Structures are given as C-alpha cells and as structure tokens.
C-alpha positions as MATLAB code, in Angstrom:
seq = 'EAERLNALSALIADLSIRETEFGGIFDFDLKSEKLEQVNGELEDPTVWNDQKRAQDLGKEKKSLESIVHSLTYIDSGLRDARDLFEMAREEQDEDTLIAVE';
ca = [
       0.071   -0.443   -0.057;
       2.883    2.362    0.359;
       4.434    1.693   -2.193;
       1.442    2.274   -4.423;
       0.867    5.229   -2.407;
       3.996    6.889   -2.761;
       4.143    5.756   -6.412;
       0.950    7.850   -7.234;
       2.206   10.673   -5.393;
       5.745   10.409   -6.812;
       3.863   10.549  -10.509;
       1.322   13.678   -9.475;
       4.581   15.355   -8.570;
       6.399   14.399  -12.304;
       3.523   15.497  -14.347;
       3.511   18.718  -12.175;
       7.090   18.966  -13.239;
       5.914   18.373  -17.154;
       3.044   20.751  -16.898;
       5.227   23.405  -15.839;
       7.926   23.074  -18.585;
       5.054   22.883  -21.114;
       3.670   26.130  -19.765;
       7.066   27.325  -20.252;
       7.590   25.587  -24.273;
       4.715   27.311  -25.085;
       5.031   30.574  -23.419;
       2.127   30.468  -21.379;
       2.843   33.846  -19.980;
       3.590   35.732  -23.027;
       0.535   33.730  -24.977;
      -1.794   35.115  -22.172;
      -0.817   38.191  -22.049;
      -0.732   38.532  -25.864;
      -4.357   37.462  -25.538;
      -5.180   40.020  -22.992;
      -3.768   42.477  -25.660;
      -5.983   41.262  -28.927;
      -9.088   40.918  -26.618;
      -8.454   44.461  -25.663;
      -7.547   45.218  -29.869;
     -10.975   43.593  -30.630;
     -12.695   45.635  -28.478;
     -11.851   48.559  -29.762;
     -14.782   49.556  -32.231;
     -12.327   50.933  -34.837;
     -10.775   48.152  -35.533;
     -13.793   47.202  -37.966;
     -12.834   49.892  -40.178;
      -9.866   47.372  -41.136;
     -11.651   43.853  -41.988;
      -8.619   42.225  -42.718;
      -7.263   43.605  -39.546;
     -10.016   42.388  -37.912;
     -10.450   38.799  -39.305;
      -6.004   38.779  -38.602;
      -7.044   39.726  -34.761;
      -9.679   37.404  -35.090;
      -7.945   34.207  -35.925;
      -4.927   34.828  -33.716;
      -7.153   35.282  -30.729;
      -8.735   31.930  -31.335;
      -4.555   30.264  -31.826;
      -4.003   31.594  -28.873;
      -6.878   30.661  -26.935;
      -6.581   27.238  -28.144;
      -3.217   27.175  -26.231;
      -4.008   28.920  -23.343;
      -7.526   27.347  -22.022;
      -5.893   24.141  -22.788;
      -3.243   24.717  -20.493;
      -5.189   26.284  -18.078;
      -7.396   22.998  -18.073;
      -4.584   20.716  -17.853;
      -3.574   22.845  -14.349;
      -6.453   22.686  -13.584;
      -6.751   19.313  -13.509;
      -3.922   18.443  -12.106;
      -3.829   20.517   -9.071;
      -7.331   19.125   -8.480;
      -5.581   15.156   -8.897;
      -2.947   16.240   -6.404;
      -5.472   17.731   -3.882;
      -8.283   14.743   -4.120;
      -4.907   12.483   -3.916;
      -4.068   14.089   -0.793;
      -7.155   14.400    0.862;
      -8.104   10.762    0.302;
      -4.799    9.525    1.591;
      -5.030   11.506    4.789;
      -8.731   10.198    5.120;
      -6.975    6.665    3.833;
      -9.845    6.256    1.104;
      -9.325    3.385   -1.137;
     -12.410    4.706   -3.627;
     -11.039    8.359   -4.201;
      -6.975    6.716   -4.471;
      -8.802    4.584   -6.744;
     -10.507    7.151   -8.532;
      -7.412    9.123   -8.797;
      -5.261    6.503   -9.958;
];
C-alpha cells in the first residue's frame, strides 16, 4: 500500500513538473498576455474599419485561446488530482485513491 501511494505521489509530482515545463515550451505567460492584448484590440470599435486586420486578430485570438485554455485546463485538472490525492491519502479513502489513479 505504501509503495502504491508513493508511486502515485511521485507520478503527480512528475506531472506537475512536466506541466510547468509545457507552460514554458508554449510560452504560456507570453501567450496569455498577448491574448489579453488581442482581446483589447478587438474591443475597440474602430478595429472593424479594417476588415483584414479584424480577421487577422480574430484568427490570432482563436489560436491563442486554444493554447491558453488547454494549458489552464491541464493545470486545473492536475491541481484537483493532487488535492484529491492528498485528501484521500490522509483519510485512507481507497475508492478515491483508485479514482485518482
């Protein structure tokens, strides 16, 4: 049982490290800031005076949202799994530990 818990704990720690690395590989912070900038530009009504520019911003927004939202979703899921694992381990809740696995 202790080996299983240690292995699961190590797996969650490893996934946390990898998730952080993926954020760096995909320049999460930069893309998140750029998404805010693009959203700000799209909120300006005058941007629609240049249809090409508006279309380009829309495409860029879609691309940035895909990356930012995916990494945010992964991060949230990993945090939830880590928290659930810690609670299940403390309470020795076998069913929840199986669910985390």
